[in-house]
C-alpha positions, 0 to 999 in steps of 0.5 A, spaced: 726 753 666 730 746 667 725 744 673 719 745 668 723 741 663 724 735 668 716 736 670 714 735 663 719 729 662 716 726 668 709 727 666 710 724 659 714 718 662 708 717 666 702 718 662 705 715 656 701 711 651 707 705 651 706 704 659 703 697 658 709 695 653 714 697 658 711 694 663 710 687 659 718 688 657 719 689 665 715 683 667 718 679 661 725 681 664 724 679 671 721 672 669 727 671 665 731 673 671 728 668 676 728 662 671 735 663 670 736 664 677 733 657 679 737 654 673 743 656 676 741 654 683 739 647 681 746 646 677 750 648 682 746 644 687 747 638 683 754 639 681 755 639 689 751 633 690 755 629 685 762 632 688 760 629 695 758 623 692 765 622 689 764 625 682 771 628 680 770 636 678 776 640 677 778 644 684 777 651 681 769 649 680 768 651 687 772 657 688 770 664 690 772 666 683 767 662 680 762 664 685 763 671 682 763 669 675 756 666 676 753 672 680 755 677 674 752 672 669 746 672 673 745 679 674 747 680 667 741 676 665 736 679 670 738 686 667 738 683 659 745 686 660 743 693 660 744 699 665 752 697 666 755 701 671 
């Protein structure tokens, strides 16, 4: 009985009339993740270049902890802060 319900749900999922809307939403989130990733890469590169040219930056800015924070923000923005866990 359970497999019949699951098969019905799968058919409804793939044959749903809202497929185009879901695909458009996915593409929008995917594009936003790429844009945000490019922005982060540009900012990090510009900050590192400025640091190498002698501009003062706090020591904690280029640590592995900050890398993890930025990575978490990137993943969160890419997934629109959905699907935690």
